[in-house]
Legacy VTK file of the C-alpha trace (Angstrom):
# vtk DataFile Version 3.0
C-alpha trace
ASCII
DATASET POLYDATA
POINTS 324 float
53.232 311.528 -97.046
55.938 309.985 -95.176
59.174 309.085 -97.134
58.891 305.431 -96.469
55.681 304.216 -95.087
52.538 306.163 -94.511
51.813 307.077 -91.012
48.229 305.772 -89.922
46.909 307.274 -86.586
44.023 305.891 -84.442
42.654 308.311 -82.745
39.440 305.983 -80.446
40.863 302.607 -81.098
38.910 300.948 -78.006
35.298 300.709 -78.767
36.516 298.543 -82.363
38.831 296.635 -80.878
38.939 296.151 -76.725
41.657 293.737 -77.313
39.958 290.641 -78.867
41.176 291.481 -82.435
44.070 292.221 -84.502
45.596 295.815 -85.675
47.780 293.641 -88.242
46.146 294.060 -91.703
46.261 298.080 -90.819
49.632 297.694 -89.118
50.790 295.660 -92.525
49.652 298.954 -94.629
51.686 301.559 -92.881
53.693 302.825 -89.283
50.320 302.376 -86.966
49.944 304.443 -83.749
46.759 303.373 -81.904
44.977 305.360 -78.983
42.439 303.980 -76.966
41.166 307.216 -76.491
42.071 311.004 -77.276
40.630 313.298 -75.342
39.249 316.891 -77.110
42.861 318.906 -75.805
44.987 316.193 -77.590
43.806 315.441 -80.914
45.719 318.125 -82.668
48.921 316.899 -81.863
48.067 313.412 -82.223
46.714 314.020 -85.660
49.589 316.173 -86.727
51.678 313.149 -86.820
49.210 311.765 -89.379
49.378 311.085 -92.832
46.312 308.963 -92.716
43.938 309.900 -89.759
41.736 307.417 -88.672
39.229 308.756 -85.806
35.867 306.910 -84.546
33.924 309.817 -82.565
37.067 312.326 -82.105
35.938 315.321 -83.624
38.009 316.450 -86.679
37.490 320.407 -87.041
38.718 322.916 -89.876
40.900 324.207 -87.244
42.484 320.394 -86.882
42.342 320.052 -90.608
44.205 323.247 -90.888
46.408 322.766 -89.058
47.686 319.046 -90.329
49.986 320.256 -93.259
50.686 315.940 -93.801
47.233 314.842 -93.469
46.461 313.063 -96.815
42.946 311.187 -96.145
40.590 310.448 -93.066
39.018 307.059 -92.716
36.413 307.322 -90.402
36.036 303.907 -88.403
32.358 303.883 -88.277
29.486 304.637 -90.756
28.323 308.622 -89.279
31.031 311.164 -90.373
29.297 313.979 -88.600
32.380 314.439 -86.435
34.583 315.442 -89.264
34.066 318.507 -90.896
33.599 317.655 -94.624
33.735 321.048 -96.036
37.353 321.734 -94.546
38.513 318.441 -95.929
37.108 318.791 -99.483
38.883 322.411 -99.563
42.327 320.482 -98.555
41.556 317.917 -101.356
41.359 315.541 -98.339
39.049 312.217 -99.013
36.907 311.189 -96.170
35.715 307.559 -96.105
33.465 305.823 -94.149
32.597 302.175 -93.667
28.693 300.972 -93.763
26.799 297.251 -93.973
29.254 295.795 -91.479
26.749 295.482 -88.302
23.589 294.573 -90.340
23.118 291.336 -88.623
24.577 292.601 -85.363
21.826 295.447 -85.268
18.940 293.493 -86.331
19.600 290.270 -83.803
19.655 293.651 -81.386
16.537 294.560 -82.091
15.289 291.438 -80.865
16.880 291.059 -78.161
15.086 293.830 -76.745
11.508 293.056 -77.699
12.127 289.527 -76.421
13.071 291.221 -72.846
10.405 293.174 -73.351
7.804 290.842 -73.947
8.916 287.800 -72.188
10.727 289.616 -69.525
13.885 286.768 -69.349
16.044 289.175 -66.939
13.340 289.362 -64.593
12.035 285.858 -64.663
15.852 284.362 -64.576
16.396 286.830 -61.346
12.915 285.081 -59.754
14.564 281.658 -59.754
17.878 283.360 -58.451
16.420 284.412 -55.159
14.152 281.357 -54.615
10.991 282.302 -56.156
10.722 279.686 -58.137
11.523 276.617 -55.542
8.984 278.658 -53.098
6.351 277.927 -55.527
3.413 275.878 -55.173
3.102 275.821 -58.656
5.176 274.174 -61.541
5.322 277.353 -63.465
4.334 281.002 -62.828
4.783 284.096 -65.242
5.672 287.865 -63.263
3.980 289.449 -65.674
1.954 289.180 -69.119
4.128 287.165 -71.879
3.569 288.506 -75.182
3.715 286.530 -78.205
4.222 287.656 -81.275
3.069 285.661 -84.234
0.476 288.003 -86.218
1.689 290.889 -84.077
2.544 293.930 -86.610
6.390 295.421 -86.835
6.317 298.898 -87.994
9.662 299.496 -89.310
10.693 303.162 -89.699
13.857 302.927 -92.558
13.936 300.336 -94.672
17.564 300.490 -95.584
19.811 296.883 -94.894
18.921 296.654 -91.313
15.190 297.518 -91.843
15.486 294.788 -94.114
16.903 292.174 -92.093
14.638 292.929 -89.363
11.759 292.319 -91.660
13.071 289.033 -92.645
13.318 288.372 -88.662
10.124 289.566 -88.211
8.340 287.577 -90.442
10.612 284.469 -89.958
8.632 284.787 -86.026
5.151 284.976 -87.508
4.861 288.826 -87.638
3.246 290.863 -90.185
5.596 293.817 -91.571
4.871 297.214 -92.483
7.239 300.042 -93.735
8.262 303.891 -94.341
10.678 303.797 -97.245
11.533 306.666 -99.976
12.142 303.840 -102.859
9.522 301.104 -102.195
9.211 299.632 -105.662
13.259 299.768 -105.274
13.544 297.907 -102.305
10.110 295.747 -102.478
9.893 292.908 -100.489
7.240 289.964 -100.641
5.007 290.161 -97.626
6.150 293.734 -97.033
3.392 296.658 -97.138
4.670 300.513 -97.245
2.482 302.935 -96.019
2.868 306.488 -94.588
4.204 307.516 -91.537
1.195 307.869 -89.753
-0.206 304.827 -90.893
2.997 303.129 -89.295
2.710 304.281 -85.522
-1.008 303.683 -85.553
-1.192 300.177 -87.152
1.813 298.700 -85.189
2.175 296.473 -82.553
6.110 297.203 -82.469
7.939 300.185 -84.329
11.714 299.998 -84.597
13.589 302.865 -86.089
16.193 302.229 -88.438
16.613 305.595 -90.403
19.643 307.707 -90.576
19.256 311.254 -88.632
18.906 314.296 -90.703
17.425 318.033 -90.255
14.233 316.916 -91.688
13.500 313.608 -88.927
15.091 315.011 -85.676
12.285 314.625 -83.103
10.205 312.704 -85.667
8.908 310.577 -82.540
6.911 313.029 -80.522
4.302 313.328 -78.797
1.740 313.403 -81.580
3.459 310.218 -83.345
3.656 308.436 -79.949
-0.179 308.801 -79.192
-0.869 307.756 -82.790
0.303 304.291 -81.639
-1.535 301.554 -80.121
-2.262 301.321 -76.109
0.154 298.457 -75.212
2.200 298.855 -78.228
6.683 298.812 -78.227
8.836 301.217 -79.484
12.667 300.444 -80.051
15.415 302.657 -81.293
18.852 300.819 -82.632
19.408 304.063 -85.195
20.261 307.579 -83.689
18.783 309.019 -80.266
17.514 312.281 -81.734
15.126 310.799 -83.964
12.911 311.125 -80.124
11.676 313.641 -78.503
12.911 311.899 -75.129
10.269 313.995 -72.596
7.286 312.929 -74.859
8.703 309.153 -74.757
9.014 309.524 -70.906
5.468 310.783 -70.843
4.112 307.742 -73.062
5.933 305.037 -71.144
5.348 306.450 -67.289
1.551 306.629 -68.583
1.258 303.276 -69.234
0.292 304.276 -73.000
3.205 302.342 -74.108
4.068 299.268 -72.898
7.215 299.490 -73.356
10.582 300.706 -75.103
13.645 299.610 -76.573
16.823 301.978 -76.784
20.310 301.204 -77.972
20.696 304.887 -78.714
20.265 308.316 -76.681
20.514 311.959 -77.751
23.622 312.672 -75.924
26.019 309.300 -75.138
27.244 309.036 -72.500
23.978 310.357 -71.009
24.171 312.339 -67.874
23.536 310.884 -64.676
19.693 312.403 -64.852
18.495 311.532 -68.000
14.966 311.398 -68.017
14.802 308.184 -69.564
17.148 306.135 -67.475
15.745 304.510 -64.539
11.888 304.336 -66.010
10.934 300.979 -65.289
9.479 300.080 -68.818
12.367 301.753 -70.433
14.901 299.205 -71.761
18.521 301.008 -72.549
21.572 299.700 -73.688
24.907 301.604 -74.491
25.038 302.096 -77.430
26.432 298.589 -78.736
24.119 296.933 -80.864
26.639 297.127 -84.103
29.369 295.881 -81.611
29.647 292.095 -82.011
32.676 290.407 -82.465
31.827 289.173 -85.805
30.636 292.969 -86.982
33.555 294.318 -85.402
35.616 292.216 -87.260
34.300 292.556 -90.829
34.809 296.499 -89.639
38.247 296.342 -89.067
38.733 294.472 -92.706
36.498 297.251 -94.114
38.988 299.973 -92.852
42.162 298.321 -94.017
39.977 297.755 -97.428
39.665 301.703 -97.568
43.013 302.627 -96.514
44.972 300.052 -99.094
42.429 301.677 -101.743
43.569 304.889 -100.791
47.075 304.188 -101.442
46.242 302.531 -104.777
45.146 306.253 -105.562
41.857 304.872 -106.032
39.984 306.077 -102.760
36.871 304.701 -102.112
33.731 304.970 -99.692
34.180 308.771 -100.158
31.354 311.017 -98.446
32.425 314.209 -99.142
32.211 314.631 -103.136
36.025 315.451 -104.289
LINES 1 325
324 0 1 2 3 4 5 6 7 8 9 10 11 12 13 14 15 16 17 18 19 20 21 22 23 24 25 26 27 28 29 30 31 32 33 34 35 36 37 38 39 40 41 42 43 44 45 46 47 48 49 50 51 52 53 54 55 56 57 58 59 60 61 62 63 64 65 66 67 68 69 70 71 72 73 74 75 76 77 78 79 80 81 82 83 84 85 86 87 88 89 90 91 92 93 94 95 96 97 98 99 100 101 102 103 104 105 106 107 108 109 110 111 112 113 114 115 116 117 118 119 120 121 122 123 124 125 126 127 128 129 130 131 132 133 134 135 136 137 138 139 140 141 142 143 144 145 146 147 148 149 150 151 152 153 154 155 156 157 158 159 160 161 162 163 164 165 166 167 168 169 170 171 172 173 174 175 176 177 178 179 180 181 182 183 184 185 186 187 188 189 190 191 192 193 194 195 196 197 198 199 200 201 202 203 204 205 206 207 208 209 210 211 212 213 214 215 216 217 218 219 220 221 222 223 224 225 226 227 228 229 230 231 232 233 234 235 236 237 238 239 240 241 242 243 244 245 246 247 248 249 250 251 252 253 254 255 256 257 258 259 260 261 262 263 264 265 266 267 268 269 270 271 272 273 274 275 276 277 278 279 280 281 282 283 284 285 286 287 288 289 290 291 292 293 294 295 296 297 298 299 300 301 302 303 304 305 306 307 308 309 310 311 312 313 314 315 316 317 318 319 320 321 322 323
Protein backbone atom coordinates (compact mmCIF):
# COMPACT_ATOMS: atom_id res chain seq x y z
CA UNK A 1 0.00 0.00 0.00
CA UNK A 2 1.14 3.54 -0.65
CA UNK A 3 3.43 4.90 2.07
CA UNK A 4 1.17 7.82 2.95
CA UNK A 5 -2.45 7.43 1.99
CA UNK A 6 -3.93 4.51 0.01
CA UNK A 7 -4.66 5.13 -3.63
CA UNK A 8 -8.35 4.62 -4.45
CA UNK A 9 -9.30 4.36 -8.13
CA UNK A 10 -12.93 4.49 -9.27
CA UNK A 11 -13.04 3.08 -12.79
CA UNK A 12 -16.61 3.86 -13.86
CA UNK A 13 -18.20 6.30 -11.46
CA UNK A 14 -20.73 8.09 -13.62
CA UNK A 15 -23.72 5.80 -13.08
CA UNK A 16 -23.26 6.02 -9.30
CA UNK A 17 -22.56 9.73 -9.25
CA UNK A 18 -23.32 11.77 -12.38
CA UNK A 19 -22.70 14.90 -10.35
CA UNK A 20 -25.46 15.03 -7.75
CA UNK A 21 -23.54 13.27 -4.95
CA UNK A 22 -20.27 13.93 -3.15
CA UNK A 23 -17.17 11.74 -3.26
CA UNK A 24 -15.90 13.33 -0.04
CA UNK A 25 -16.38 10.28 2.21
CA UNK A 26 -14.10 8.25 -0.07
CA UNK A 27 -11.75 11.17 -0.59
CA UNK A 28 -11.25 11.35 3.16
CA UNK A 29 -9.99 7.75 3.16
CA UNK A 30 -7.18 8.09 0.64
CA UNK A 31 -5.89 9.54 -2.60
CA UNK A 32 -9.01 9.32 -4.75
CA UNK A 33 -9.02 9.20 -8.55
CA UNK A 34 -12.45 9.07 -10.17
CA UNK A 35 -12.94 8.13 -13.81
CA UNK A 36 -16.46 8.49 -15.15
CA UNK A 37 -15.92 5.61 -17.59
CA UNK A 38 -13.04 3.34 -18.48
CA UNK A 39 -12.88 1.69 -21.89
CA UNK A 40 -11.46 -1.85 -21.83
CA UNK A 41 -8.14 -0.76 -23.30
CA UNK A 42 -7.39 1.67 -20.45
CA UNK A 43 -8.53 -0.42 -17.47
CA UNK A 44 -5.12 -2.00 -16.85
CA UNK A 45 -3.25 1.30 -16.95
CA UNK A 46 -5.68 2.86 -14.48
CA UNK A 47 -5.95 -0.19 -12.23
CA UNK A 48 -2.17 -0.33 -11.84
CA UNK A 49 -2.37 2.98 -9.99
CA UNK A 50 -4.64 1.52 -7.29
CA UNK A 51 -4.17 0.06 -3.85
CA UNK A 52 -7.95 -0.19 -3.67
CA UNK A 53 -9.85 -0.58 -6.93
CA UNK A 54 -13.52 0.42 -7.22
CA UNK A 55 -15.12 -0.91 -10.43
CA UNK A 56 -18.81 -1.00 -11.25
CA UNK A 57 -19.18 -2.88 -14.54
CA UNK A 58 -15.56 -2.62 -15.70
CA UNK A 59 -14.16 -6.11 -16.31
CA UNK A 60 -11.42 -6.99 -13.83
CA UNK A 61 -9.93 -10.12 -15.34
CA UNK A 62 -7.19 -12.43 -14.12
CA UNK A 63 -4.78 -10.74 -16.53
CA UNK A 64 -5.49 -7.35 -14.98
CA UNK A 65 -5.30 -8.63 -11.39
CA UNK A 66 -2.01 -10.38 -12.06
CA UNK A 67 -0.47 -7.18 -13.45
CA UNK A 68 -1.43 -4.95 -10.53
CA UNK A 69 1.26 -5.65 -7.90
CA UNK A 70 0.05 -2.95 -5.50
CA UNK A 71 -3.60 -3.99 -5.56
CA UNK A 72 -4.84 -4.88 -2.08
CA UNK A 73 -8.64 -4.79 -2.29
CA UNK A 74 -11.43 -4.62 -4.89
CA UNK A 75 -14.58 -2.85 -3.71
CA UNK A 76 -17.29 -3.33 -6.35
CA UNK A 77 -19.66 -0.38 -6.48
CA UNK A 78 -22.66 -2.66 -7.05
CA UNK A 79 -24.33 -5.80 -5.72
CA UNK A 80 -23.31 -7.95 -8.69
CA UNK A 81 -19.66 -8.91 -8.99
CA UNK A 82 -19.51 -11.23 -12.00
CA UNK A 83 -17.26 -8.68 -13.71
CA UNK A 84 -14.41 -9.61 -11.32
CA UNK A 85 -12.38 -12.82 -11.54
CA UNK A 86 -12.94 -13.94 -7.95
CA UNK A 87 -10.56 -16.90 -8.14
CA UNK A 88 -7.69 -14.75 -9.40
CA UNK A 89 -8.29 -12.25 -6.62
CA UNK A 90 -8.43 -15.04 -4.06
CA UNK A 91 -5.15 -16.49 -5.30
CA UNK A 92 -3.57 -13.10 -4.67
CA UNK A 93 -5.22 -12.78 -1.25
CA UNK A 94 -7.22 -9.80 -2.46
CA UNK A 95 -10.69 -9.48 -0.92
CA UNK A 96 -13.53 -8.59 -3.27
CA UNK A 97 -16.31 -6.69 -1.49
CA UNK A 98 -19.74 -5.74 -2.76
CA UNK A 99 -22.68 -3.68 -1.53
CA UNK A 100 -26.21 -4.99 -1.07
CA UNK A 101 -29.55 -3.81 0.22
CA UNK A 102 -29.18 -0.18 -0.82
CA UNK A 103 -31.80 -0.26 -3.61
CA UNK A 104 -34.64 -2.25 -2.03
CA UNK A 105 -37.14 0.61 -1.84
CA UNK A 106 -36.22 2.11 -5.19
CA UNK A 107 -36.50 -1.15 -7.12
CA UNK A 108 -39.79 -2.06 -5.47
CA UNK A 109 -41.12 1.40 -6.33
CA UNK A 110 -40.02 0.93 -9.93
CA UNK A 111 -41.93 -2.35 -10.15
CA UNK A 112 -45.13 -0.47 -9.50
CA UNK A 113 -44.15 2.42 -11.75
CA UNK A 114 -43.99 -0.11 -14.59
CA UNK A 115 -47.14 -1.92 -13.50
CA UNK A 116 -49.21 1.25 -13.12
CA UNK A 117 -48.06 2.52 -16.49
CA UNK A 118 -49.27 -0.74 -18.05
CA UNK A 119 -52.60 -0.77 -16.22
CA UNK A 120 -53.42 2.96 -16.22
CA UNK A 121 -51.62 4.21 -19.36
CA UNK A 122 -50.71 7.47 -17.66
CA UNK A 123 -48.24 8.61 -20.31
CA UNK A 124 -50.61 7.88 -23.21
CA UNK A 125 -53.46 9.78 -21.58
CA UNK A 126 -51.16 12.71 -20.82
CA UNK A 127 -50.06 12.83 -24.46
CA UNK A 128 -53.72 12.68 -25.49
CA UNK A 129 -54.54 15.73 -23.39
CA UNK A 130 -51.44 17.57 -24.65
CA UNK A 131 -52.50 17.03 -28.28
CA UNK A 132 -55.96 18.47 -27.63
CA UNK A 133 -58.06 15.31 -27.56
CA UNK A 134 -59.63 16.17 -24.20
CA UNK A 135 -60.40 19.71 -25.26
CA UNK A 136 -62.11 18.32 -28.37
CA UNK A 137 -64.01 15.60 -26.52
CA UNK A 138 -67.80 15.79 -26.22
CA UNK A 139 -67.57 13.97 -22.87
CA UNK A 140 -65.90 15.04 -19.64
CA UNK A 141 -64.01 11.74 -19.42
CA UNK A 142 -62.60 9.11 -21.75
CA UNK A 143 -60.03 6.33 -21.73
CA UNK A 144 -57.78 5.13 -24.52
CA UNK A 145 -57.62 1.54 -23.31
CA UNK A 146 -59.22 -0.64 -20.68
CA UNK A 147 -58.06 0.52 -17.25
CA UNK A 148 -57.18 -2.31 -14.87
CA UNK A 149 -57.81 -2.22 -11.13
CA UNK A 150 -55.23 -4.09 -9.04
CA UNK A 151 -57.50 -4.86 -6.09
CA UNK A 152 -57.81 -8.67 -5.69
CA UNK A 153 -55.41 -9.34 -8.55
CA UNK A 154 -52.72 -11.94 -7.80
CA UNK A 155 -49.12 -10.75 -7.61
CA UNK A 156 -46.65 -13.61 -8.10
CA UNK A 157 -43.12 -12.95 -6.89
CA UNK A 158 -40.23 -15.09 -8.12
CA UNK A 159 -37.47 -14.61 -5.56
CA UNK A 160 -38.51 -13.49 -2.09
CA UNK A 161 -35.46 -11.66 -0.80
CA UNK A 162 -35.45 -8.08 0.44
CA UNK A 163 -36.81 -6.58 -2.76
CA UNK A 164 -39.39 -9.33 -3.29
CA UNK A 165 -40.63 -8.85 0.27
CA UNK A 166 -40.96 -5.09 -0.21
CA UNK A 167 -42.89 -5.67 -3.44
CA UNK A 168 -45.19 -7.98 -1.47
CA UNK A 169 -45.86 -5.28 1.14
CA UNK A 170 -46.76 -2.71 -1.52
CA UNK A 171 -48.93 -5.21 -3.38
CA UNK A 172 -50.81 -6.04 -0.19
CA UNK A 173 -51.30 -2.34 0.54
CA UNK A 174 -52.97 -2.08 -2.89
CA UNK A 175 -55.31 -4.94 -2.08
CA UNK A 176 -53.54 -7.58 -4.15
CA UNK A 177 -53.17 -11.22 -3.19
CA UNK A 178 -49.54 -12.33 -3.05
CA UNK A 179 -47.97 -15.66 -3.85
CA UNK A 180 -44.24 -16.35 -4.08
CA UNK A 181 -41.52 -18.89 -4.69
CA UNK A 182 -38.67 -19.07 -2.23
CA UNK A 183 -35.93 -21.41 -1.04
CA UNK A 184 -36.61 -20.53 2.60
CA UNK A 185 -40.40 -20.18 3.02
CA UNK A 186 -40.35 -20.92 6.76
CA UNK A 187 -37.54 -18.46 7.48
CA UNK A 188 -39.10 -15.62 5.51
CA UNK A 189 -42.79 -16.32 6.06
CA UNK A 190 -44.93 -13.19 5.73
CA UNK A 191 -48.58 -12.86 6.77
CA UNK A 192 -50.85 -13.17 3.76
CA UNK A 193 -48.16 -14.53 1.44
CA UNK A 194 -48.63 -18.06 0.14
CA UNK A 195 -45.61 -19.97 -1.15
CA UNK A 196 -46.13 -22.09 -4.27
CA UNK A 197 -44.14 -24.03 -6.84
CA UNK A 198 -42.80 -22.17 -9.85
CA UNK A 199 -45.39 -23.60 -12.24
CA UNK A 200 -48.23 -22.54 -9.94
CA UNK A 201 -46.75 -19.08 -9.64
CA UNK A 202 -46.95 -18.52 -13.38
CA UNK A 203 -50.36 -20.13 -13.86
CA UNK A 204 -52.10 -18.40 -10.93
CA UNK A 205 -50.70 -14.87 -11.15
CA UNK A 206 -52.15 -11.85 -12.86
CA UNK A 207 -48.75 -10.20 -12.48
CA UNK A 208 -45.42 -12.02 -12.22
CA UNK A 209 -42.50 -9.97 -10.90
CA UNK A 210 -38.96 -11.39 -11.07
CA UNK A 211 -36.57 -10.79 -8.16
CA UNK A 212 -34.21 -13.76 -8.10
CA UNK A 213 -30.47 -13.45 -8.68
CA UNK A 214 -29.23 -14.98 -11.92
CA UNK A 215 -27.43 -18.33 -11.75
CA UNK A 216 -26.72 -21.25 -14.05
CA UNK A 217 -29.91 -23.01 -12.92
CA UNK A 218 -32.39 -20.25 -13.69
CA UNK A 219 -31.00 -18.66 -16.83
CA UNK A 220 -33.86 -18.65 -19.34
CA UNK A 221 -36.32 -19.92 -16.75
CA UNK A 222 -39.03 -17.65 -18.17
CA UNK A 223 -39.41 -19.46 -21.46
CA UNK A 224 -42.23 -20.36 -23.82
CA UNK A 225 -43.49 -23.08 -21.47
CA UNK A 226 -43.74 -20.74 -18.47
CA UNK A 227 -45.18 -17.89 -20.52
CA UNK A 228 -47.86 -20.17 -21.98
CA UNK A 229 -48.86 -21.11 -18.43
CA UNK A 230 -49.66 -17.49 -17.64
CA UNK A 231 -53.24 -16.24 -17.71
CA UNK A 232 -54.34 -14.50 -20.90
CA UNK A 233 -53.96 -10.78 -20.25
CA UNK A 234 -51.38 -11.20 -17.49
CA UNK A 235 -48.34 -8.96 -16.99
CA UNK A 236 -44.65 -9.80 -16.57
CA UNK A 237 -42.18 -7.48 -14.80
CA UNK A 238 -38.41 -7.96 -14.61
CA UNK A 239 -36.21 -5.72 -12.49
CA UNK A 240 -33.77 -8.54 -11.65
CA UNK A 241 -31.56 -9.80 -14.49
CA UNK A 242 -32.29 -9.89 -18.21
CA UNK A 243 -31.11 -13.45 -18.92
CA UNK A 244 -33.86 -14.86 -16.68
CA UNK A 245 -36.09 -14.40 -19.73
CA UNK A 246 -35.87 -16.03 -23.16
CA UNK A 247 -36.53 -12.80 -25.00
CA UNK A 248 -37.71 -14.26 -28.30
CA UNK A 249 -40.32 -16.28 -26.41
CA UNK A 250 -41.51 -13.16 -24.58
CA UNK A 251 -41.75 -11.27 -27.86
CA UNK A 252 -44.06 -14.00 -29.22
CA UNK A 253 -46.22 -13.97 -26.08
CA UNK A 254 -46.61 -10.19 -26.33
CA UNK A 255 -47.21 -9.97 -30.06
CA UNK A 256 -49.76 -12.79 -29.96
CA UNK A 257 -51.73 -10.91 -27.31
CA UNK A 258 -51.43 -13.74 -24.80
CA UNK A 259 -49.75 -11.32 -22.38
CA UNK A 260 -51.19 -7.85 -21.92
CA UNK A 261 -47.78 -6.37 -21.29
CA UNK A 262 -44.26 -6.65 -19.97
CA UNK A 263 -42.31 -4.09 -17.97
CA UNK A 264 -38.55 -4.59 -18.15
CA UNK A 265 -35.73 -2.68 -16.51
CA UNK A 266 -33.13 -5.24 -17.58
CA UNK A 267 -32.26 -7.04 -20.81
CA UNK A 268 -29.96 -9.89 -21.75
CA UNK A 269 -27.40 -7.45 -23.16
CA UNK A 270 -26.97 -3.92 -21.88
CA UNK A 271 -27.06 -1.55 -23.58
CA UNK A 272 -29.16 -3.46 -26.14
CA UNK A 273 -28.32 -3.59 -29.80
CA UNK A 274 -30.48 -1.41 -32.02
CA UNK A 275 -32.37 -4.42 -33.41
CA UNK A 276 -33.10 -5.99 -30.01
CA UNK A 277 -36.26 -8.12 -30.40
CA UNK A 278 -38.18 -6.41 -27.57
CA UNK A 279 -37.34 -2.79 -28.32
CA UNK A 280 -40.30 -1.30 -30.15
CA UNK A 281 -42.85 -3.98 -29.21
CA UNK A 282 -45.89 -1.79 -28.38
CA UNK A 283 -46.93 -3.60 -25.21
CA UNK A 284 -43.40 -3.89 -23.83
CA UNK A 285 -42.23 -1.04 -21.60
CA UNK A 286 -38.44 -0.88 -21.19
CA UNK A 287 -36.41 1.36 -18.89
CA UNK A 288 -32.58 1.57 -19.03
CA UNK A 289 -31.64 -0.48 -15.94
CA UNK A 290 -32.31 2.45 -13.63
CA UNK A 291 -34.70 0.96 -11.07
CA UNK A 292 -31.85 1.07 -8.53
CA UNK A 293 -30.77 4.60 -9.32
CA UNK A 294 -32.87 6.96 -7.21
CA UNK A 295 -30.89 9.68 -5.46
CA UNK A 296 -31.56 8.12 -2.05
CA UNK A 297 -30.50 4.68 -3.27
CA UNK A 298 -27.24 5.95 -4.75
CA UNK A 299 -26.51 7.91 -1.59
CA UNK A 300 -26.92 4.74 0.46
CA UNK A 301 -24.60 2.94 -1.94
CA UNK A 302 -21.96 5.65 -1.63
CA UNK A 303 -22.05 5.33 2.15
CA UNK A 304 -21.82 1.52 2.02
CA UNK A 305 -18.84 1.69 -0.36
CA UNK A 306 -17.08 4.05 2.03
CA UNK A 307 -17.83 1.64 4.89
CA UNK A 308 -16.31 -1.25 2.91
CA UNK A 309 -13.13 0.73 2.22
CA UNK A 310 -12.90 1.90 5.83
CA UNK A 311 -13.38 -1.64 7.14
CA UNK A 312 -10.63 -2.96 4.89
CA UNK A 313 -8.25 -0.23 6.02
CA UNK A 314 -8.95 -1.23 9.63
CA UNK A 315 -7.99 -4.80 8.76
CA UNK A 316 -11.55 -6.12 8.97
CA UNK A 317 -12.81 -6.44 5.40
CA UNK A 318 -16.59 -6.82 5.23
CA UNK A 319 -19.04 -7.98 2.57
CA UNK A 320 -16.31 -10.19 1.10
CA UNK A 321 -17.67 -12.37 -1.73
CA UNK A 322 -14.61 -14.43 -2.68
CA UNK A 323 -14.22 -16.48 0.52
CA UNK A 324 -10.65 -15.65 1.49
